[in-house]
N, C-alpha and C positions, 0 to 999 in steps of 0.2 A: 674253591676246590682244595683238595689235598694234593700233596706232591709226593711222588714215589720215584725210586731210582729207575731210570730208563733201562730198558732191556739192553744188556751189554754182554752177550754170550762169549765174546772174544776177550773180555777183560781189558778193554782199551784204556779204562781210566787208570790214573796213577795208582800203583800198588794193587791194581785190580786183576792182574794176570793170574789165572789159576783159581780165582775166588768166585764162587757162585754169586750172582747178583743178589744183594740183600733186599729184603722187603722192608721198607721204612716209610712211614707216613707222618707228615706234619699237617695237622688240621688247619682249615682256612681261618678258624678263630685265632690261632696262634700267629698266622701271617699278618692278620689285621692288628692284633694287639701289639706285636713287636715291630710292625712295619718291615717285615722280613722279606727276603727274596731267596731264590735258589741259584746257586752257582752251577752253570750248565757246562758240561764238558765240550759242547759244540761251539760255544762262542766266548768262553772265558779267556781273558788275556793271558798269553803264554810268553815265556822268554825263550827265544831260540828254539831248541829241539826238545824242550820240556814235554813230557807226555801229557795227555789231557787230564784234567782234574777229575776227581770223583764228585758227583753231585752232593752238595751239602746246603742246608738252610742256614742263613746268617742275616745279620742286620747290616744293610749296605751303608748306613750312616755312622758306623762306629768302628774303632780299632782299639785293641787292648795292647798297651805298651808296658815294658818292664819298669818296676820301681814304684815306690809310694809317691803319690802326688805331693809335690813340694820337696821331695827328698833328693839326695845326691844322684841316685841311679837314673832318674827320669830326665835329668837335664839334657843329656846328649840326644836321646831319642825324640824328646819333644822339640828340641831345636831343629833336628832334621825334618820332622813332620811339618813344622812351621815353614821351613824352606820349600818343601814340596807344595805346601798349600799356596804359597805365593805364585808358583808356576802353574798349578792346576786349578786355581780359583776357589779355594776354600780356606776357612779358618778353623784350626783345631781348638776345641773348647773342652777343657777337662770337666768331667761330669761328677766324679766321685771325690771332690774336695770342695770346700767353700771357705771363704775368709771368715775370721772372727766376726760375730754380729756387732757391727759398729755403724753408726750413722755417718753421713757424708762429712760431718765436722770432726769425726774421730771419737765422738761420745759413745758410751756403751748403750746398746739397745736393750730395752726392758724385755729380757728373754722369758720372764714369767708371763708377761702379757702377750708376747709373740713367740711362742716356743718353736724351736727348730731342731730337728734331729741332726746331731753332728755326723759328719762323714767318718769313715774308718780312719782316714789320715788324721783328722782332728782328735779322735779318740786315742789313737796311738801316741800322738804328741802329748796329750793331756796325761796319759798314763806312763809317760817316759818309756814307751816301747817302740818309738818310731825307728830307732836304729836297728832293732831286731826285725821289725816288719819290712823295712826298706828293701832288704835283699830278696824277699819273697812276695811282696805286694805287687799289685798291678794298677796302672792308671787307665781309666776308661775315658776315651776321647771321642767326642762327637765331631764329625767332619761337616762343618756348617758352610754351605755354599755362599760365596761372596755376593753381596747385593749387586744386581744388574748383570750377573753372570748369565750368558746365553750359550748353553751347551747341554750335552746329555747329563743326567743327574750324576752327582758324585757317587762313586761306588768304592767301598772299602777294599774290594779285591784289586781293582785297578791301582789304587793308591799303594797297596801292599806290594804288588808286583813292581811298580815304579820304584819304590823304596829299595827293594831287593836288587834292582838293577843299577840304581844311581847313587845310593848312599854309601858312606864309609862304615863298614861293619864295626870297626873299633869304636867309633863315636856313637853310632846309632843302635848297636846291638840288634840289628834288624832281624836276625834269625829268631829272636824272641818276641817279635811282634805277632799279633794274632787277629784273626777275624773274631767277631762276637757271634758264636754259633747258637743255634736253637737246639736244645737238648730235649729228648723225649723219654717218657717213662718206658719201662720194659715190661709192662703188663700185657698179657697175651691178647691179641686181636686188635685192640684199639691202641692209639699212640704208636709206640715203636713196634707194635705187635705184628704177628705173623701175617695178618690178613687185612690190615687197614691200608688206606691209600686213596685211590680215586673214588669219588662218590661221597655221599653224606657221611658214612661211617666206614663202610668197607664194601668190596665188590664194586659194581657199577650203578646199582640202584640206590634207593633211599637209604637202605641200611645194609643189605647184602644181597647177593644174587643180582637179578635184574628187576625184581618187583619190590613192592613196598614191604612185604613181610616174608619173602622167601629167603632161603639160605640160612646163614648163621645168625642167631640172636633175634631180638625184637627191638623196635625203636625205643630209645630211652634207656636201654639196658646194655651195658658194655658186653660185647661178645664174650662168652665164656664166664661171665660173672652172674651169680644168682644166689638168692637167699637159701639158707640151709639150716635145719634144726640140729643143734648140738647141745648136749648136756655135759658141760666141761667147766673146769676152773683153771686159772693160770698156774696153779701150784703154789706151795708155800715157800717163801724165802727161807734159806737155810740158816740165816743169821751170820753167815761168813762174809767175806768181802763182797761188795756190791759193785762190780765193774760198770763203767759208764759207757753207754752206747748212744751216739748221736745219730738220729735218723733224719736225713735231708729228703723231704718228700712233700706231700700236700698238707701235712699237719696231722692233727689227731682229733677225732670226734668223740662224742659222748659214748661211753661204754663202761659197764660195771668193772671190767678189768683195769681201767685206768681212771680211778676216781680223782676228782680235784682234791688237792692237798696231800696226795700220796707222796711219801718221801722217795718212792721209786719212779716217779714221773715228773720231769720238769716240762710242763706244758708250754712255757714261754720263757726260754733262756734269755737273759738280758745282761748288759754290761752297764754299770753305773758311770755316768758322765761326771768326772771329777769337778767340772766347772759348775754344773747345775744341780747335781745330785739326782738327776732324773735317770730312770732305766732306759737303755737303748736296746731295742729288740735285736737279736742275732739274725733272725729270719724275717720273711715277709709277714705282714699282718693283713688278712683279708677282711673286708667288711662282711658282716653276718650274711647278707643276702647273696654274696658271691663266694662264700667259704665252701671249698670242695668237701669239707668234713662236717658241715652243719646241714645246710639245705641241699647242697650238691647240685644246684642248677645255676649255671653262669653262662652257658653257651646258647642253648635253645630255650631262651626265656619265654618265647611266644607259646610254645607247646609244653613248657615246664618239664622237659625230659631230663633225666639224670645226666650229668656230665660223664663222659667216657671213663674218667679216672676218679669219679667221686668215691670217697672211701679208701682210696689207694694207700694213703699214709697210715690210716687206722689198721688196715689189713697187714701192712708191713710190720707195724708195731706188735700186732698180735703174734706174728710168726716169731719175732725175736723173743717175746715173752714165753711162748711155748717151749722154746729151747733153753731159756734161762730165767727162772723165777727170781734170781738174785739181781739181775741187771737193772741199773737205773737208766731210764730212757730220757734222752734230751731231744726234744722235738723242734726241728728247724724247718719251717715251711719255705720252700723255694719253687714249688711246682704248682701250676694252675690246674683247674679241674679237667681241662682237655688233655692233660698229660705233658704239656710243654713247659719248658723253663728257659729263661734268657740266661746265657752264660754269664753276663755281667751281674745278674742277681745272685747266681751261685758263687761267683768269685767273691762278691761282697760278704755273703754269708760265711764262706770258708775263712775269709780273713778275720771277721769278727769272732768266729769260733777259735781261730788261732790265738787272738787276744784273750778270749774267755779262758782258754786252756792255760796260757802262759801265766795268767794271774793266779791260777790254782797251783801250777807247778812251782811258782815262786813263793807260795804261801801268803800272798797279799790278799786273797779272798778265801773265805772258808768254803770248803767243798772239795770233792775228789776230781782229779784231772780225767780227761778223756782216755778211754782204752780202745774204743772201736768207733769207726764211722761207717754207716751203711748207706750206699748209694744205689738206687734202682732206676737209673736213667743214664743216657749217654747219646752219642752221635757218631756218624761216620765222617772221618776227616777228609778234607779235600785232597790232601796228598798223603795218603796213609802209609806209603812206602818210605817217607822221609820226615816223619814227625820227630821233632827234636825238642830241645829245652825252650819252647816258645812261651809266650805269655798265656793268659787264660787261666783256667782252674788248675792246671797241672802244678804250677808253682806252689799254690797254697796246700795242695794235697801232699806234695813232697815235704813241705815244711812240717806238717803234722806228723808225717812218717818219721822225720828226724827227731821229733819230740817223743817218739815211742807209741804213736797211735796207729793201730792196724786199720787200713782202709779196705773195705769189702765192697766190690762193685759188680753189678749185674753184667753178664756178658752179652746181653741183647737177644732179640728174638727174630733176627733176619734170616735164619736158615742159611748162614754163610760162614766162611772162614775169614772173611774180611774183618780186620780189627775194628772193634767198637770201643770208643774212648769215653771215659777214662779207664775202663777195665783193661784195655790193651796195654796200659803202662805196666801191668803186672810183671812181665819178665825183664823189663828194662831197669838197669841199675840206677840208684839215686846218686847223684854226683854233686860236687861243690862247684864253685865258680871256675875252677881250673879243669873241670870235667873229670876229676879224680873221684872214684867211688867212695861213698861214705856209709857209715852204719845207719840203718833206718829200719823201722818196722815194716812188715810186708804190706804190699798192696795186692790183694787177692781178687782175681777175676773168677766169677762163679757162673757156670752154665747150668742148664736145667735138665733133669732126667724125668722119666716117667715114674709113677708110683711103683714101689717094690719093697723088698725087705730092707729096712734101714741098716741092719747089721751086715748086709752084703751089698753095699753100695757099689762095689767094684763090678758087680754083675748086672747093674742097672743099665737100661738103654737110654741114650740121650734123646730128649724130646725132639720131635720133628721140626719144631720151630726154633730150637735153640741154636745160637751161634756156637762154633766149636773151632778147634785148631790148636796149635802149640802155645798160643798166647792165653788160652783158657786153662787156669791152674787147677781148679777143682769143680765138682758138680754136686748139686743137691736137688732134691725133688722140687719140680716147679710145675707139675701138672696136677689138676684137681686138688689143689691145696685148700684146706679149710682154715679160716682165721676170722678175726674180729672185724665187724663193720659198724659204722656209726648207727646207733639205734634211732637217730633222727631222720634218716633217709627214707622217704616215702613220697615219691613224686607222682606224676600224672598218669602213669600206666595203671591199668586195672586188670583184674582177672579176666581170662577169656570167658569164664562162665561164673555166674553168681546167682544164687536163688535165695531170696529172703526167707527168714524163718516163718514157719506156718504152725498152726496148732499141732503139737505133738512131734514136729519135725524141726530140728535146728537149721540155721542157715548153712548152706553148703556151696561149694564151688571149687575152682582151680586156684592155684597160688597167685598172689599179687607179685608180679615179677620184679618190682622195685621197692617193695616194703621190707626194710631191714630191721624192723622192731625186734626181731628174733636175736639180733646182735651178731649174727654170723653169716658168712657167705663162702662160696667156693669159687676159686679163680685160678688162673694158670699164668705162667710167665717166669722168665728168669728174674723178674722183679721180686719174686718170692723165694727164689733159690738163694739170693744174696743175703737177705736177713736170716734165713735158716742157718747159714754158715756163720754170720755175725753172732747169732745167739749161741752157737756152739763154742765159738771163741770165748765169749763172755762166760759161759758155763765152766770152761776149763780154767779161766783166770780166777773165777770165784774160789777155787780150791787152792790158790797160791797166795803167798804174802805179797802185797803190793810193793813194787820197787819205787824208790824215791827219785832217782836220777834218770836222765834220758837214756843213758847207756844200758842201765838195768832194765828199763821198760822195753827198749828195743829188743834186747836179748830174750826177755820173757815172752813178748809177742811172737817173735820168730820161732821160739821153741814150741809154743802152743800150735801155731799154724802148721808146723812141720809134723806135729804129732797126730793131727786129724786126718782121716782117710781122704784121699783126693777124689775117689770115685772112678768111673769107667775110663779106661785109657785105650786108645786105638793106635794105629801105626802112624807115627809122626816122621815125615820125611825131612 
């Protein structure tokens, strides 16, 4: 089943007072894949008079701690976690690091014969960037139950609460420990969408409404997503500066706008491992049969229906391209076809992206550094009223901001004012280890509006599904957006009506609802508002001379964001 936020009209959850209950769904496929669970406000462990938590999906077997594995920062937190484990019956095992490949006798293993992808920590050490990464990196720890333990399963939330109560903050930095959350895409209706949740896809029935085919959408087709005929080109690059936009999403499928070998698209960003000379991918690599941007069928393989978010990354890339023909797109897959992403995967991708960017900033690798990162996913935090400098993906985003990279994040589709993270970081200052504010490029939260005159965006209306509130900085159109879709998507759905050709009469019928050979689709969601703004930032940067140092890049990104219209504004109390 999917999980949705329980009805909470009184706003009992932490930070929930005065916020409409958000609509938020995590599909059963994601729960199975990540072995996830839901933190319930009714039975979650609380300390003293703490208010109930807000429901959130997370991995109960993992915690995220501050510091690079093997670095100086992690020593205290890991020691405290080991102490807790002795008392609670588990052993903390670091997942995102591995020793050098050596045999038991200390001899080198033939890595050519037995290749192994290095961890981020290994890469950082090999690249002499471990010191720079240690302050912003995170250690992923599995809570492995001790052999013979007879008790309820280990739960990361219980361990986290125990740590907050019992450990020394100075030694453990426990305020920076974090659950490993499940993030969902902000595509309308499925995933984080306005209408998904209980049931196979939305509503109570197989797909929507109560019946097999009633309500919104059809089985196998994401609600609100459909093929559309468009005669359009991406525009010609101006030959000026080519700002670099990283898109963390489901990847990029086949489409004439994004040909292989194009200098304006990096389909598979990598970092060369200095020890082996092998390229290490920055993002996930999906097998062809489960690639959301190729076949698009990884959840309902029995009926071969399209994944709810199949084509999402290609659609997002097309939105960026429509707003900036000059932008170089860096494609970083982190999200599966059902719209879910494991926070640990996103953290690892962002840390690799940090290394990828630093190598270019330092001139050690040919290529242009990052200018913008576009994120079309997020989650509702369990304690939204007291989110601080914890572990998880926040630290890596803040590090990129300090290097002059503008982060653009979708505000979510929960029809609520409750903060949606990481977009809700937007109004919060970036600080150093002493909590003093530091200069950093903006992190911009983007809500969705209905279609209207793009030159009068201040007069637009906010989409009914869009999140809003003082933490949402800008708005862009997110309803009935037309963009690129992988031309390879054509799954098991068939036209409602089809008549074969007869003498003198060509074949005729209704459209095939999941055939995207046309290369374009129409979709809605703040997922597509964010890349629209990211593309506008890139377009503005294309007309400026690139800055070489971090301070100049921060100032330039801030100037551009401030110059772009924010969109509709209501009364903010």
